[in-house]
C-alpha positions in Angstrom: 100.9 138.7 131.9 101.5 141.1 134.5 98.6 143.1 135.7 98.9 146.8 134.7 97.8 149.8 136.8 95.4 151.8 134.7 94.1 155.3 135.0 90.6 156.8 134.6 91.1 158.2 131.0 87.8 159.9 130.9 88.1 161.7 134.3 91.4 163.1 133.1 89.9 164.2 129.8 87.0 165.8 131.4 89.4 168.2 133.1 91.1 169.2 130.0 90.6 171.8 127.2 89.3 170.0 124.1 90.9 171.1 121.1 89.6 171.6 117.4 91.9 171.1 114.4 89.8 172.5 111.5 92.5 174.7 110.0 95.9 174.1 108.5 97.2 176.3 111.2 95.5 178.1 114.1 98.3 180.5 114.2 98.5 182.2 110.9 101.9 182.8 109.4 102.7 186.4 108.5 104.8 185.1 105.6 102.1 183.1 103.8 98.4 183.5 102.7 95.6 182.9 105.0 70.0 143.4 132.4 73.1 144.2 134.4 73.4 145.6 137.9 77.0 146.1 137.0 78.4 149.4 138.3 80.3 151.3 135.6 83.9 151.0 136.7 85.8 150.7 133.6 89.2 151.9 134.9 90.7 152.6 138.4 92.3 156.0 139.3 95.8 155.6 140.9 95.8 156.6 144.5 99.0 158.8 143.9 98.9 162.3 142.5 98.3 162.2 138.9 101.3 164.7 138.1 103.6 162.3 139.9 102.5 159.0 138.4 103.2 157.9 134.9 100.0 159.1 133.2 101.7 159.0 129.8 98.5 158.1 127.9 97.8 160.0 124.6 94.5 161.2 126.4 96.3 161.9 129.7 96.0 165.6 129.4 97.3 166.2 132.9 96.3 169.3 134.7 97.5 172.4 132.5 97.5 174.6 135.6 97.5 178.3 134.7 95.2 181.2 134.0 93.5 181.3 130.6 91.7 184.5 129.4 93.2 186.8 131.9 95.5 188.4 129.5 94.6 189.5 126.0 96.7 187.7 123.6 99.0 189.6 121.3 102.2 189.1 119.5 104.0 186.6 117.3 106.5 183.9 117.6 109.6 183.2 115.4 110.2 179.4 114.4 112.6 177.4 112.3 111.4 173.9 111.9 113.3 171.1 110.3 113.2 167.3 110.0 116.0 165.0 109.4 114.7 161.9 107.6 117.9 159.7 108.3 117.6 160.0 112.0 113.8 160.9 112.4 114.8 164.1 114.4 112.3 166.9 114.6 114.0 170.2 115.5 111.9 173.2 116.4 114.3 176.2 116.9 112.3 178.8 118.8 114.0 182.1 117.9 112.0 184.5 119.9 108.7 186.4 120.3 107.7 190.0 119.7 105.0 192.4 121.0 103.7 190.1 123.7 101.0 191.2 126.2 101.9 192.5 129.5 100.9 189.7 131.9 101.5 191.4 135.4 99.8 194.8 135.2 100.8 195.6 138.8 104.5 195.2 138.2 104.1 195.9 134.4 106.3 193.0 133.4 106.1 189.7 131.5 108.5 186.7 132.2 107.8 184.5 129.1 108.6 180.9 128.2 107.4 178.6 125.4 106.0 175.2 125.8 105.5 172.5 123.1 103.5 169.3 122.6 103.0 167.0 119.5 99.3 166.6 119.6 97.3 164.6 120.2 99.9 163.5 122.7 99.7 166.0 125.8 101.8 163.7 128.2 105.0 164.5 129.9 106.7 162.5 127.3 105.7 164.9 124.7 106.2 168.1 126.7 109.2 170.4 125.9 109.9 173.9 127.4 112.3 176.7 126.8 114.0 178.7 129.6 112.2 181.7 131.2 113.3 185.1 130.0 113.0 187.8 132.6 110.8 190.9 131.9 110.5 191.0 128.2 107.8 191.3 125.7 110.3 190.7 122.9 112.3 187.8 124.3 115.0 186.0 122.3 115.2 182.2 123.2 117.2 180.6 120.5 116.6 177.2 121.8 115.9 174.0 119.9 113.1 171.7 121.0 113.9 168.2 119.8 111.6 165.0 119.0 112.4 161.6 117.7 109.7 160.4 115.6 109.2 158.5 112.2 108.0 160.6 109.3 104.9 158.5 108.9 103.9 159.3 112.5 104.8 162.9 112.2 102.3 163.3 109.4 99.5 162.4 111.9 100.8 165.0 114.5 100.1 168.7 115.1 102.9 170.9 116.8 101.3 173.0 119.5 103.5 175.8 120.9 102.1 178.1 123.7 103.7 181.0 125.3 103.4 181.5 129.0 104.1 184.1 131.6 106.0 182.5 134.6 104.6 183.5 138.1 106.8 182.4 140.9 104.1 182.8 143.5 100.9 182.1 141.7 99.5 180.6 138.5 101.2 181.1 135.2 99.5 183.1 132.6 98.6 182.0 129.1 99.9 184.5 126.6 98.9 182.7 123.2 99.4 179.7 121.0 100.0 178.4 117.6 99.1 175.0 116.1 101.0 173.5 113.1 99.6 170.3 111.5 102.6 168.3 110.0 100.3 166.4 107.4 101.0 169.0 104.7 104.1 170.8 106.1 107.0 171.5 103.6 110.0 170.5 105.5 112.1 171.6 102.6 111.5 175.2 103.6 114.4 175.8 106.0 113.8 179.5 106.7 112.6 181.2 109.8 108.8 182.1 109.9 106.7 184.3 112.2 103.4 183.0 113.5 100.5 185.1 115.0 99.8 183.9 118.4 96.1 183.0 118.9 93.8 182.8 122.0 92.9 179.3 123.4 89.7 178.1 121.7 87.5 176.0 124.0 85.4 173.8 121.8 83.3 170.8 122.9 84.2 167.9 120.7 83.7 164.2 120.6 87.0 162.7 121.7 85.8 159.5 120.4 86.1 160.7 116.9 89.8 161.8 117.0 91.8 159.7 114.8 93.9 157.2 116.8 94.6 154.4 114.2 92.6 151.4 113.0 92.1 147.9 114.4 91.2 145.0 112.2 89.2 142.1 113.9 87.4 139.0 112.6 84.2 137.9 114.5 82.4 134.6 114.5 79.5 133.6 116.6 78.9 129.8 116.8 75.3 129.1 118.2 74.8 126.3 120.8 73.3 124.0 118.2 76.5 124.4 116.0 79.2 124.0 118.7 80.4 120.6 118.0 83.2 119.8 120.6 85.7 122.2 119.3 89.3 121.5 120.6 90.3 123.2 123.8 93.6 124.2 122.3 91.7 126.8 120.1 90.9 129.0 123.1 92.7 131.4 125.3 91.9 130.9 128.9 89.6 128.3 130.5 86.5 130.4 131.5 83.8 132.0 129.3 81.3 134.5 129.7 79.6 132.8 132.5 82.0 132.7 135.5 83.7 129.6 136.8 86.1 128.9 139.5 89.7 129.7 138.9 91.5 126.7 137.5 88.4 125.0 136.2 88.9 123.0 132.9 86.1 122.0 130.8 84.9 121.7 127.2 83.3 125.0 125.9 79.5 124.8 126.2 76.7 126.7 124.6 77.3 129.4 122.0 80.9 130.7 121.4 82.1 134.0 120.4 85.4 133.9 118.6 87.4 137.2 118.2 90.5 137.2 115.9 92.7 140.3 116.7 94.5 140.6 113.4 96.3 143.8 113.4 96.3 147.7 114.0 97.7 150.4 111.9 98.9 154.0 112.6 98.9 153.6 116.4 100.3 156.5 118.3 104.0 156.2 119.1 104.9 156.8 122.7 108.4 155.7 123.0 111.5 157.4 121.8 112.3 156.4 118.3 108.6 156.6 117.3 107.5 153.1 118.4 105.1 151.5 121.0 105.1 148.0 122.6 101.5 147.2 122.0 98.9 144.7 123.0 95.1 144.4 123.0 92.9 143.6 126.0 89.3 142.3 125.8 86.4 142.1 128.0 82.7 141.0 127.2 80.6 143.5 129.1 78.8 143.5 131.4 81.4 141.2 133.0 84.7 143.2 133.3 86.2 140.8 135.9 89.7 139.4 135.6 88.2 135.9 135.1 86.9 137.0 131.7 89.8 139.2 130.7 91.7 138.3 127.5 95.0 139.7 126.2 97.1 139.3 123.2 100.9 138.9 123.4 103.0 142.2 123.2 104.3 143.2 119.9 107.4 145.4 120.6 108.6 148.5 118.8 105.7 148.7 116.3 102.9 151.3 115.5 101.4 148.8 112.9 101.5 145.5 114.9 100.2 142.1 113.7 98.9 139.9 116.6 96.8 137.2 114.8 95.6 136.1 118.1 92.1 134.7 119.0 89.9 135.4 122.1 87.1 133.1 122.8 84.1 133.6 125.0 81.9 130.6 125.7 78.4 130.0 127.2 76.6 132.5 125.0 73.1 131.9 123.7 71.4 134.0 121.0 69.8 136.2 123.6 73.1 136.9 125.4 74.8 138.0 122.1 72.4 140.9 121.8 72.9 141.9 125.4 76.6 142.0 125.7 79.3 144.3 124.4 82.8 143.3 123.2 85.3 145.9 124.4 88.7 146.0 123.0 91.3 148.4 124.2 94.8 148.9 122.8 97.7 149.6 125.2 101.5 150.4 125.1 103.3 148.2 127.7 105.5 150.1 130.1 107.7 148.0 132.3 108.2 150.5 135.2 105.1 152.6 135.2 101.4 152.5 134.2 100.5 151.2 130.7 99.6 153.8 128.1 96.0 153.8 126.6 96.2 154.0 122.9 92.6 153.7 121.9 89.6 151.3 121.7 86.5 150.0 120.2 83.2 148.7 121.4 81.1 146.1 119.4 77.4 145.7 120.2 73.8 146.3 118.9 74.4 149.8 120.0 70.9 150.3 121.4 71.9 151.6 124.8 70.1 148.6 126.6 71.4 145.4 128.1 68.9 142.9 129.6 66.3 145.6 129.7 68.4 148.3 131.5 69.9 151.5 130.0 73.7 151.2 130.1 76.2 153.7 128.7 78.6 151.2 127.3 76.1 149.8 124.7 77.0 152.8 122.6 78.6 151.2 119.4 78.1 153.2 116.1 79.0 153.1 112.5 81.2 150.2 111.6 81.4 148.8 115.3 77.5 148.5 115.1 77.4 147.3 111.6 80.1 144.5 112.0 78.4 143.2 115.2 75.0 142.9 113.5 76.5 141.3 110.5 78.1 138.6 112.7 74.5 138.1 114.4 73.0 137.7 111.0 75.6 135.2 109.8 75.9 132.6 112.5 78.9 130.3 112.1 80.5 132.6 109.5 83.6 134.7 110.1 83.1 138.4 109.3 86.0 140.9 109.2 86.0 144.6 109.8 88.4 147.5 110.1 87.4 149.7 113.0 88.5 153.2 113.8 90.0 153.4 117.3 88.3 155.7 119.8 90.6 158.1 121.8 88.3 157.7 124.9 86.2 155.0 126.2 83.7 157.2 128.0 80.1 157.5 127.1 79.6 159.0 123.6 78.0 162.4 123.4 
C-alpha cells in the first residue's frame, strides 16, 4: 500500500466553529410553523498551506476567514430545493434575498453572495458559491447550486447556506445563515420558500459524538498458554506488538490479538456520485510506528463497504492487553492528494492510564469500552460489536 499524507484533523477542528443541529431548521421558514513515554503525534500536518493542499476530510473545516458578529443579522433568503432520484442530483435554486443588513456602514453598501455546504462536510468538495451582487440588500441571484449524492446519503446531511458581504480589501462579513436537515425534508414540494437568516451560533460540542457511520469488528484475544502454533498465513504482516527488524519472519509468540474488520455502514460520501474508496488502518497504541501499522484492502465506490479482513498483533501477555489501545480509522483513498479521514474508534479499558501513566488515547467509552472488556473476560472467544465512528480522534472532552 502507498503511504498517505495525513493531516492533523484535531488541529483543524480546533480552529473551526462547532455547530449544533438540534432543530429541524435553524432558519425558520416563513411559510411553515415553527507505561509509555510515547509522545502524542497521531497525525502529521502537511508543510504546505492548508488551503492549497487537499484537506477534503469531512472534518477539515478549513479556515472560514471572515468577520462574524460585526453585522447585526437581518433578512431572509428565497430558495427552491429539488432532488432528482434517477440521477441523484440535488439542485438548490437560490432565488435571492431581501432586507439584508448594511455590511459597510462607511460606504453604506452591501455586496452579497451566498455560500453552501452539505454538512457535516465542510471541505472544498462540498463548497458552492453564487456570484457577488453589487451594492444590494435585496439581491436577485437566480443561480442553481448542484450536488450529486445518493438519497440514502442525503438523508444524513444538512444543507447550510450562509450569506456574506464581499470585501475586496479586507475580511468578508457574515450576514446570516440557514441550516436545513434533509432527514425529513419533503422533496415533493417544488415551490419557492423564504427562510429567515439566523446569526451564527457558537456552541462547544463533542465532535466525537457526531454521527459518521458504523464499523463492525470481531475481536479475539488468545492468551500465551492457548497459542498453539497458528499458521502464519492467518496473519497480515510479519511483526507484532513488540518490534522486530523489517523482514523478520517468525511464528507468532506470546498472546495474539485478532481483529476482524467486517464492514462499515453509512460512511460519508466524498466523491462525486455519492461514493468513497474506503479502507481501514489499525495501530495498537502506544506503538504507532509503521512496523505495526495494518491496513485493509481498498473497497471502491461504496459507503457500505465489506472488508472481512483480519489484523493480528502478537507478543501480547495479559498485562499488555489492559495497557494498550486498538485504534482503527476509516479513510477514503485519494490517488492524487491526501487521503480523507472518515471516522475512527478506539478500543481499550478506557481508564486513561497505560503502564501507570496518564495518556489521552485511553479514552474508550460506551460500546468501545464494553466490547474490549468483553474480549478480556472471554479469552479465546470471538466477540462482535457494532461501533459508532468518531468524527475526531482527539481527546474526548
